Each structure stands twice: as structure tokens, then as C-alpha cells.
Residue, then its C-alpha position, 0 to 999 in steps of 0.5 A: m846979614n850973611i856970615r860965613l864961618d869956617l870951622n876946624l872941628p876935631d875929626h871925631l865930630t862928623l856933624p852935618p851942616e844942618r845939625l850945626k845950623l840947628d844947634l846954633a839956632i837953638g842956642l841963640y833961641v835959648d839965650d833970647q838972642v833971636s825969636m822962635g821964627k828967626a831961629a827956625e829960619i836959621a835952622g832951615l826949618g818951619v816953626l812947628e818943626f823947630q818947636k818939635e826939635l825943642a820938645n825933643r831936647e826938652i827945651a821949653v818954648h818962650y811964650g811971653i806977654d807979646e806972643l799972648e797978645a798977638d795970639l789973642k788978636t788973631l783969635q779975635s780976628l777969626n771970631r774965636l773968642 
């Protein structure tokens, strides 16, 4: 789904569109509305770049059971466990 937003921001807010997309993506991620991968996509970044942005803002990465299980399966398939 694509949504176009037209915002009337105060003149003193001169944020570039990339920054607005990043801020929106981080807000959605923090509120558990989207996964990290989807948030990175919304922001127009790779997952590692998005993680760096979270770290710069001192926002903890959500790492739940599902992610742990997926990582364990990946490690097992690579014979790393």
C-alpha cells in the first residue's frame, strides 16, 4: 500500500524528506507497528544502516523469541552450532 502525505510544517522545520521517512519508520518500529526490516524499507535504508540509526538515538533493538529461533535455524543450516 502506498500513501501520499501532504504536510504543512512550520517554516522553522526544514527537515528533508529522508529525515521525515526515517523518523516515521523509527516511530512505527518503536511502537511495534512494523518489523525492523519493514521499518528499514520505509526509511529507505538497509537493516544494518537502520540499526545504526537506532543505536545513534539510543533505541534498543527488539529481539524476541521469533528472531532468536530464526537466527538459530540460520546458524544450524550454516553448521555454526
